[in-house]
C-alpha positions in Angstrom: 3.7 -1.7 16.4 3.6 -0.7 12.8 2.1 2.3 11.0 -1.5 3.1 10.2 -1.4 3.2 6.4 -3.9 5.1 4.3 -4.2 6.7 0.9 -2.0 4.2 -1.0 -1.8 5.1 -4.7 0.2 3.7 -7.6 1.7 6.2 -10.1 2.8 5.3 -13.6 6.4 5.7 -14.7 8.4 4.7 -17.8 10.1 1.5 -18.8 8.5 -0.6 -16.1 9.2 1.8 -13.3 6.5 3.1 -11.1 6.0 4.7 -7.8 3.6 4.2 -4.9 2.7 6.9 -2.3 1.1 6.3 1.0 0.3 8.2 4.2 1.8 6.5 7.3 1.2 7.4 10.8 3.0 5.8 13.8 1.7 6.2 17.3 2.6 9.6 18.8 3.7 11.1 15.4 2.1 13.2 12.7 1.1 11.4 9.5 3.7 11.5 6.7 3.6 11.0 3.0 6.1 8.3 1.8 6.9 7.4 -1.7 8.4 4.1 -2.9 9.9 3.6 -6.4 10.4 0.2 -8.0 9.9 -1.8 -11.1 7.6 -4.4 -12.6 10.9 -6.4 -13.4 11.9 -6.6 -9.8 15.2 -5.1 -8.5 15.7 -2.4 -6.0 13.1 -0.4 -4.2 13.8 3.2 -3.1 12.0 4.8 -0.2 11.7 8.6 -0.4 10.8 10.5 2.7 11.1 14.2 2.1 14.6 14.9 0.6 15.9 11.6 1.9 16.2 8.6 -0.5 17.1 5.1 0.9 17.4 1.7 -0.7 15.2 -0.9 1.0 17.2 -3.8 2.1 16.0 -7.1 0.7 12.7 -5.9 -0.6 11.7 -9.3 -1.7 10.9 -10.2 2.0 7.7 -8.3 1.6 6.6 -10.0 -1.6 6.1 -8.5 -5.0 6.4 -4.7 -5.2 3.0 -3.1 -5.3 0.4 -1.4 -3.1 0.2 -4.5 -0.8 4.0 -4.5 -0.6 3.9 -1.0 0.8 1.4 -1.8 3.4 3.3 -4.9 4.6 6.5 -2.8 4.8 5.1 0.0 6.7 3.0 -2.1 9.0 6.2 -4.2 9.7 8.4 -1.2 10.4 8.0 0.3 13.9 
């Protein structure tokens, strides 16, 4: 089962880059703030959780990067 996702917000960046933060809570865990950084031009998406930064493998499988992308990604992960 995926996460319960709340408080999804888009934050402006520069040169087409922007980030999205969301609070995600998986069953039996405390909620966490997760940030994703991507671009309006496509390309890689980076997930940031605390001090750890990880490239998302094949981000296109969740559609176009944006708030709905974040919801689909977090709800699929489990």
